[in-house]
PATI-929133 format. One line per 2 residues: number of its first residue (from 0); their letters; for each residue x, y, z of N, C-alpha, C. Coordinates in nm, 4 decimals. Layout:
REM residues N
NUM = A = X,Y,Z,X,Y,Z,X,Y,Z ~ ...
END
This chain:
REM residues 96
0 = MK = 17.6568,9.8096,14.0694,17.5297,9.7420,14.0710,17.5474,9.5917,14.0921 ~ 17.6492,9.5339,14.0274,17.6753,9.3910,14.0451,17.7135,9.3617,14.1895
2 = FL = 17.7851,9.4562,14.2519,17.8255,9.4377,14.3913,17.7029,9.4287,14.4818 ~ 17.6050,9.5171,14.4615,17.4827,9.5142,14.5422,17.4051,9.3845,14.5205
4 = AL = 17.3996,9.3378,14.3977,17.3311,9.2119,14.3686,17.4004,9.0959,14.4385 ~ 17.5325,9.0975,14.4403,17.6087,8.9924,14.5075,17.5845,8.9966,14.6580
6 = VF = 17.5862,9.1156,14.7169,17.5615,9.1301,14.8609,17.4214,9.0809,14.8944 ~ 17.3234,9.1194,14.8148,17.1863,9.0756,14.8375,17.1753,8.9235,14.8290
8 = AL = 17.2381,8.8632,14.7303,17.2343,8.7174,14.7142,17.2984,8.6477,14.8334 ~ 17.4106,8.6991,14.8808,17.4773,8.6394,14.9971,17.3918,8.6523,15.1227
10 = LA = 17.3277,8.7668,15.1405,17.2386,8.7839,15.2556,17.1203,8.6882,15.2483 ~ 17.0649,8.6684,15.1305,16.9528,8.5763,15.1135,16.9940,8.4334,15.1470
12 = VA = 17.1099,8.3919,15.1012,17.1606,8.2574,15.1314,17.1839,8.2429,15.2811 ~ 17.2419,8.3428,15.3442,17.2674,8.3372,15.4885,17.1367,8.3289,15.5656
14 = FV = 17.0355,8.4025,15.5224,16.9061,8.4003,15.5893,16.8426,8.2619,15.5807 ~ 16.8432,8.2029,15.4635,16.7842,8.0697,15.4444,16.8622,7.9653,15.5231
16 = AA = 16.9933,7.9738,15.5244,17.0764,7.8767,15.5961,17.0590,7.8888,15.7466 ~ 17.0265,8.0074,15.7960,17.0137,8.0293,15.9402,16.8787,7.9855,15.9949
18 = RP = 16.7825,7.9594,15.9081,16.6503,7.9176,15.9546,16.6584,7.7788,16.0172 ~ 16.5840,7.7568,16.1258,16.5844,7.6237,16.1870,16.5178,7.5228,16.0945
20 = PT = 16.5509,7.3953,16.1102,16.4897,7.2932,16.0252,16.3389,7.2883,16.0474 ~ 16.2675,7.2477,15.9445,16.1224,7.2375,15.9531,16.0847,7.1309,16.0552
22 = EA = 15.9915,7.1656,16.1416,15.9474,7.0742,16.2465,15.8259,6.9959,16.1966 ~ 15.8198,6.8677,16.2313,15.7072,6.7839,16.1900,15.5797,6.8327,16.2584
24 = PQ = 15.4669,6.8332,16.1867,15.3407,6.8764,16.2471,15.3059,6.7936,16.3703 ~ 15.2532,6.8606,16.4699,15.2115,6.7956,16.5937,15.0589,6.7859,16.5942
26 = PC = 15.0031,6.6879,16.6665,14.8569,6.6815,16.6763,14.8061,6.8027,16.7551 ~ 14.7017,6.8644,16.7056,14.6455,6.9829,16.7703,14.5069,6.9509,16.8252
28 = GQ = 14.4613,7.0351,16.9161,14.3307,7.0170,16.9781,14.2170,7.0648,16.8890 ~ 14.0976,7.0607,16.9450,13.9785,7.1039,16.8733,13.9897,7.2528,16.8395
30 = NE = 13.9500,7.2903,16.7205,13.9524,7.4284,16.6711,14.0936,7.4847,16.6589 ~ 14.1940,7.3973,16.6426,14.3328,7.4387,16.6267,14.3889,7.3832,16.4962
32 = YW = 14.4985,7.4424,16.4511,14.5721,7.3914,16.3357,14.7210,7.4073,16.3633 ~ 14.8034,7.3271,16.2964,14.9484,7.3334,16.3128,15.0024,7.4465,16.2263
34 = AQ = 15.0711,7.5404,16.2877,15.1307,7.6535,16.2158,15.2819,7.6386,16.2168 ~ 15.3397,7.6099,16.1019,15.4855,7.5981,16.0906,15.5511,7.7330,16.1179
36 = CS = 15.4826,7.8387,16.0799,15.5298,7.9760,16.1023,15.4229,8.0442,16.1871 ~ 15.4291,8.0275,16.3189,15.3238,8.0808,16.4048,15.3315,8.2329,16.4146
38 = TC = 15.2192,8.2924,16.4544,15.2095,8.4373,16.4695,15.1421,8.4690,16.6017 ~ 15.1115,8.5952,16.6213,15.0391,8.6349,16.7421,14.9029,8.5653,16.7424
40 = EL = 14.8568,8.5330,16.8608,14.7304,8.4618,16.8718,14.6345,8.5419,16.9590 ~ 14.5088,8.5496,16.9167,14.4097,8.6227,16.9938,14.3606,8.5385,17.1106
42 = TC = 14.3389,8.6039,17.2237,14.2866,8.5375,17.3425,14.1449,8.5874,17.3685 ~ 14.0773,8.5254,17.4641,13.9429,8.5700,17.4998,13.9447,8.7147,17.5491
44 = KD = 14.0514,8.7556,17.6133,14.0611,8.8958,17.6580,14.0626,8.9898,17.5381 ~ 14.1257,8.9476,17.4281,14.1301,9.0299,17.3069,13.9929,9.0379,17.2392
46 = AF = 13.9099,8.9357,17.2577,13.7808,8.9300,17.1898,13.6913,9.0470,17.2285 ~ 13.7097,9.1015,17.3484,13.6234,9.2090,17.3967,13.6983,9.3407,17.4155
48 = AD = 13.8186,9.3488,17.3628,13.8979,9.4716,17.3756,13.8452,9.5784,17.2798 ~ 13.8728,9.7031,17.3134,13.8290,9.8148,17.2295,13.9122,9.8280,17.1026
50 = FM = 14.0314,9.7677,17.1000,14.1192,9.7774,16.9840,14.1993,9.6490,16.9718 ~ 14.2469,9.6222,16.8511,14.3289,9.5032,16.8267,14.4700,9.5264,16.8793
52 = KP = 14.5272,9.4249,16.9431,14.6647,9.4393,16.9898,14.7596,9.4312,16.8707 ~ 14.8694,9.5052,16.8768,14.9642,9.5007,16.7651,15.0332,9.3648,16.7568
54 = CV = 15.0663,9.3251,16.6363,15.1335,9.1974,16.6143,15.2447,9.2172,16.5125 ~ 15.3639,9.1744,16.5474,15.4772,9.1834,16.4561,15.4612,9.0761,16.3491
56 = LM = 15.4721,9.1165,16.2238,15.4550,9.0219,16.1132,15.5856,8.9483,16.0870 ~ 15.6083,8.8452,16.1667,15.7262,8.7617,16.1479,15.6951,8.6220,16.1981
58 = CF = 15.7757,8.5260,16.1603,15.7548,8.3871,16.2020,15.8063,8.3646,16.3429 ~ 15.7245,8.2973,16.4213,15.7641,8.2517,16.5536,15.7745,8.0996,16.5471
60 = PP = 15.8245,8.0342,16.6510,15.8398,7.8881,16.6465,15.7081,7.8166,16.6142 ~ 15.7161,7.7016,16.5478,15.5958,7.6251,16.5126,15.5165,7.5859,16.6367
62 = KC = 15.3842,7.5882,16.6242,15.2968,7.5474,16.7348,15.1535,7.5365,16.6851 ~ 15.0670,7.4809,16.7688,14.9242,7.4769,16.7392,14.8654,7.6147,16.7683
64 = QC = 14.7834,7.6631,16.6755,14.7185,7.7925,16.6926,14.5689,7.7786,16.6703 ~ 14.4927,7.8732,16.7250,14.3476,7.8713,16.7072,14.3113,7.9013,16.5624
66 = KQ = 14.2088,7.8306,16.5133,14.1569,7.8578,16.3799,14.0926,7.9962,16.3784 ~ 14.0653,8.0463,16.2586,14.0037,8.1781,16.2442,13.8703,8.1824,16.3182
68 = DF = 13.8417,8.2943,16.3844,13.7193,8.3188,16.4618,13.7139,8.2396,16.5919 ~ 13.8284,8.1876,16.6381,13.8371,8.1221,16.7678,13.9425,8.1937,16.8511
70 = YR = 13.9255,8.1866,16.9828,14.0120,8.2589,17.0758,14.0651,8.1636,17.1819 ~ 14.1892,8.1837,17.2245,14.2520,8.1005,17.3277,14.1984,8.1450,17.4640
72 = ND = 14.1359,8.0514,17.5395,14.0851,8.0874,17.6724,14.1915,8.0628,17.7792 ~ 14.1574,8.0922,17.9043,14.2533,8.0779,18.0144,14.2941,7.9329,18.0385
74 = NG = 14.2154,7.8376,17.9873,14.2483,7.6954,18.0015,14.3303,7.6439,17.8837 ~ 14.3654,7.7329,17.7902,14.4466,7.6933,17.6754,14.3680,7.6342,17.5601
76 = QC = 14.2347,7.6392,17.5667,14.1507,7.5838,17.4604,14.1110,7.6939,17.3626 ~ 14.0852,7.6551,17.2389,14.0363,7.7491,17.1382,13.8841,7.7412,17.1356
78 = VA = 13.8205,7.8531,17.1680,13.6746,7.8559,17.1788,13.6180,7.9701,17.0947 ~ 13.4886,7.9588,17.0625,13.4198,8.0667,16.9915,13.4049,8.1856,17.0856
80 = KK = 13.3875,8.3033,17.0295,13.3756,8.4249,17.1108,13.2631,8.4123,17.2129 ~ 13.1517,8.3505,17.1732,13.0377,8.3357,17.2645,13.0716,8.2495,17.3858
82 = DC = 13.1758,8.1677,17.3754,13.2151,8.0797,17.4855,13.3293,8.1369,17.5689 ~ 13.3714,8.2578,17.5364,13.4777,8.3223,17.6141,13.4211,8.3762,17.7450
84 = YI = 13.4989,8.3616,17.8500,13.4651,8.4214,17.9786,13.4909,8.5707,17.9667 ~ 13.3951,8.6524,18.0102,13.4097,8.7970,18.0000,13.4463,8.8525,18.1375
86 = PD = 13.5671,8.9051,18.1531,13.6055,8.9633,18.2825,13.5138,9.0795,18.3197 ~ 13.4847,9.0938,18.4496,13.3947,9.1986,18.4980,13.4394,9.3378,18.4551
88 = QV = 13.5706,9.3653,18.4618,13.6170,9.4995,18.4284,13.5883,9.5347,18.2829 ~ 13.5848,9.4356,18.1948,13.5538,9.4630,18.0543,13.4062,9.4963,18.0406
90 = ID = 13.3199,9.4213,18.1107,13.1762,9.4470,18.1060,13.1471,9.5864,18.1595 ~ 13.2045,9.6210,18.2756,13.1815,9.7520,18.3361,13.2238,9.8637,18.2422
92 = KK = 13.3368,9.8473,18.1760,13.3901,9.9503,18.0874,13.2971,9.9703,17.9672 ~ 13.2420,9.8621,17.9143,13.1558,9.8705,17.7965,13.0192,9.9306,17.8319
94 = EG = 12.9654,9.8989,17.9502,12.8327,9.9460,17.9881,12.8355,10.0893,18.0404 ~ 12.9499,10.1313,18.0957,12.9618,10.2627,18.1605,12.9750,10.3684,18.0629
END
């Protein structure tokens, strides 16, 4: 049992030591926030999808991300769902 505890402790130390240094927050645009541990980000295409895209629950490199209830548009801006451009194929699929 002590051996397993030692192995676990060594793995934890190695994991913490292998993490990159914390990056200083960068200025973000409107409706964005600085995420030190970024994750998957929803786009305007996701706003009208029939299902949520899968997202791996792990940290990605730091970056500006859209605030909750905002979506990244094709111009790289974070906009409300009502301001998202709706591709024709999505409209046709929903109405058909």
